[in-house]
N, C-alpha and C positions, 0 to 999 in steps of 0.2 A: 815401792809405793805403800803407804800405810793403808790400813783397812778403811780409815775414814775417807781418804782420798779416793779409794776404789769405789766406795759406796756413793760418793758424790759424783764420780764419773759415770757410774751406772745410771744414776738418776737423770743426768744430762742426756745420756743416750736414749733413755726411755722417753724423755720429753721431746727430744728431736724426732724420734720415731713416730710419736703421737702427732706431732706437728706436721710431719711429712704426710702421714695418713690423712690428716684433716685437710691439708692443702690439696692432696690428690683427690679426695672425696669432693671438696669444693669445686675443683676443676671439672670433675666428671659431671657433677650436678649442674654446674654453670654451662658446660658444653651441651648437656641434655636440654637445659632450659633454652639455650640459644637455638639449638636444632628444632625444638618444638615450636618456638614462637617467632624467631627472628631470622633464621637461615633462609636464603632464597629457595623457594620450593616449586613455584609455578613454571611450567615449561612453555615453549612457544608452539605447542601442537594445536592449540585452539585459540581463537580470538575472544570467544565468549564462553561463559558458563551459564547454562540455562537451568534455573530451579523452577520446576513446574508447580503450579498451584496444588496444594495437598501433598507435596512430596515429603517423604520421611528422610531422616538422616541416612538410613541404610541405602535408600535409592540414590541419594546424592553421592555417597561413597562409591557405589557401584558405577555411577556416571563418570566420576573423575578417574576411576580405574580404566574403564573402557575407552575413554577419550584421551587417556595418557596426559591428563592435565597437570598432575603432580608427580614430582620425583619420589616423594616419600609420603604415601597415603597414611601410613600408620602414625606418623608425626602429626599430620593434619587431624586425624581422628582424635588423637590425644588432646591436642589444643582445642578442638571443637567441644570436647567434653568439658574441659576445664573452663572454657569461656562461655559455656551454656548456649552454644549454637543449637543444640538438640531441641531446645524449647523456644528458640528465637529464629527459626528458619523462615525467611521471607522469600516468596517467589519473585522471580525477575530474570532479566537478561543482564549479566554482569560482565563488564569489560575486564579482560585478563591482561596482565603485563608480565612479560618474561622476568623471572627473578623475584616476583612478589612473594612476600613471606606469608606464613599461615595467619599470623595475627592481623595483617592488613586485609587478607581475603575474608577472614571470618567477620571482622568488623564491617566490611563492605556488605556482606550478606545480612548480618544482623540489623544493619541500619536501612536495608532495602535501597541502598544507594546505587541505583542502576541508571545507565544513560538512556534517554528516550529514543525510541525508534522513529525514524523519519519516514512517514508514509507519503509516497508521491504517486498518484494515479491519474490517468487520463486516457480517454479513447477506448476504454474497455467496452466491448460490445454487449455482453450479457451479464446478468447477475451471477451466473455460474463462474464467469471469468473473474469477476470482482471478488467473490468469495474465495476463489483459489488464490488470488493475489494476497488477500488479507491473511489467509492461513499460513502463507509463507513468511509473513512479516510479524505476526502476532501469535500469541499462544493458542487461542481457540482454533479448532480445525474448520475446514470449509463447511462441514455439515452444521456446525454451530452457527456460523454466519448465515447460511442458507435458511436455517430455521427461523431466523429473524427477518431476513429479506423476503420470505414467503409467508410470514405470519399475518393473517388477516387482521387480528387484533392490534398488532404492532403498527401495521400500515395505516389502519383507520385512525389509530391514536394520533398520528401525525398529520392526518388530513389528506391522505393519498389513497389510490387503489393499486391493485397488483400490477396493472399495466404501466402506471406512471410513477411508481414509487422510486424508480431509479433516478428520477430528476432531483430527488432530495440530496443526492451526493454530488457536491460541487468539487470538481477536480482541482487539487491544489497540493501543497506540501504541508502535512500536519505532523506534529510531534506528540507522541503518547507512549506510555510504557508498554513494554512487550506483553505483560500479563493483564492488559486491559480486557475485561470481559466483553463478549459480543454485545450485550445489552448496553454497556457504557459507551462502546464505540458508536452504536446507532444514535444514542442520545447526544453524543458530541457532534455527530454529523448534522443532526437537526438544529443544534445551536449555530453551527457554521452556516447552514442554509438560511436561517433566520437573519443572521448577521449580514450575509451576502445580499439578500433581498431587502435592501434598505428602501427608504421611502422614494429616493430618486429613481431607483430601478423599477419599483412598483408603478410610479407615475408614468415612466416611459412605456411600460407594458400596457397600462391602461389606455395610453394615447394610441396604441396600435390595436386597441380592442382585443387584447390577449391577456390571459392570466399568466403568472410566472411559470406555471406548469406548461402551458401552451408555448410560451417563449422557448423553454428548454427543449420541448419536442421538436420545434422547428429548428432550433440551434443544432440539434443532433443531426438533422438532415444537411444543414449547411456544413457541419464538420465533416460529414461523409463525402460531400462534393468537393470541398476546398482543400487543395494541397498547401496553399499559401494563405496565411492569415489576412494579407492585404486584399485578397479577393472576397473575403467573407461578407463585408457590408454590401457589395454589389450583388452577390448571390442571394443574400437575405432579402434585399430589396426586390429582386426578381420573384422570389416565392411569395412575398407579401403582395406583390402586384397580382399574382395569379389568384391568391386567396380572395383579394378584394373584388376581382372580376368574376369569381366563381369558376375559374378554370382549374382543372385537376393539376396537382403539383407535378405529376409524372417525373418523379425523382428516381433515378436509377439506384441509388443506395437503398431506397426503401424496397425495391424489387429484390435486390440481393439479400437483404435482411429477411424478407418474406420467404424466400426460397431456402434460407439457411446455408447457402453455399458462398463462402467468402473468398473462394479462389476465382470467381468469375471476373473476366476482363472485358467481356462484351455482353451486354444485356440483349438477348434475342427473344423472338416470338414465344417459345415455350415458357420462358421465365416470366414474360409479361402477362401470361394468362393465369398465373398462379392466383388461386382464390385465397385472399388474406386481407384482413383489415389494414395491413401494413403496405399493401401494394397500391401505391398512389396513382398508378396508371388505371386502376379499376375503381378505386374508392376516392370520392371527393373529400376535400378538406385534409386536416391533419390526421395522422395515424393515432391510435389510442395511447401510444407511449413512445419513448425515444428509441431510436434504432442503435444508439450507442450512448455512452456517457458524454454529454456535450461539454466542450471546454469553456472556460470563462471567456476566451476570445470569441467563440462562436455565439455565446449568449449575448455578450455586449455588442457583437456585430448585428444581431437582430434588433436589439434595443436602439442601436444607432445606425440603422440601415441607410443605405445610399438611396437617394431619391432619383429615379430615372423611369423610363418607360419600357424597359426590357421585359419581355415575356418568355423568351427562349434563350437557351444556352447550350453550348456543345464544347466538348474538349477540343483543344487545338490539335491539329494534325501533326504537329512537331513533337508530340508527347512530352511537352515541357511541364505539363501539369496545370497550365493556365487554360482559360476558356475564352471562347468567342461568344459574345452576347448579341441578341437581335431583338428588334421590336416587331418585325413582321415574319410571317410564316415563310415567305419567299426567301428572305435573307437567311433564315435559319436553315432552310433546305440546302442552300449553297454551302453553308458552314458544315452541316451534317454530312453532306456528300464528300467533302474533303476528308473528313475524319474517317468515314467508312472506307474510302479508298486507301487511306493510310493503314487501317486495320487489315484490309485485304492483302495489301502489299507485304505486311509482316506475318500474314497467315494466322491472324488472331481471329478465330471464329467463335470463341466462347469466353 
């Protein structure tokens, strides 16, 4: 082989070597790029990623480590830096899908593209129960919610007092974002309350000579008595008959609430003697506030109460959850004796 051919051959070898190096380098860079942005990285260990208000990127990285949300935290950190997540970290509850890549997850957080939380509440007895429920569904803790539920300035702003403020919260299913502040939640509930109490419902309340707040207070008692919605209008009519005649409501659920013991199955003498504005055996008229969060069914049952002459009611002795109703004391005693005998037979004395 001539020197000229040897020189040409060596040049080809060098070119091929350089090309090979470039190809390998491109492959390495491409693989790194893929692993950083497009490789599946989200595990199935958690359904959601929670980014708290005021969180730093460091705390987010610590969170995904502890929760084992990512297979490769370092790759996510690198992508987050390049995609400027550090300066665009938006709080929220983000739905995770197994195999999601870093690019998709980062874009989700940067856009604040979270799924709304569905709040569904009903039948909660006290504000503390309500605050606890909300803190399990939304970002603010129970203390934050209680600060608003007990705030005189907030309560008066919406036209309520501490005893009846609970009537502003209409049980239903609501959608809102996880990081909704407590103040925004309260404002949203007031809007829902205003929407609920439309002119038709206000007119029905006025026809009963009751305010919307009083309707809700009575509805809470109806809710406490009725196991079945279809009995609510009958029970509501009975209590309205008592109010009209100036007879004390004598509702067992108010006695239970006044005593603060919700394990009671039989309301007896010591419980009935409890001094409390909520004990309707001792105090005439409606209590100062609801004994539980009244359902929409109970509120509408009061507004559309059944017309009858019943004054008395007693649970059926078959423990079906239904009631026997009576117009006279004599008939009521017959019904009550049947129920007392059934309680005695089952050794239920409290």
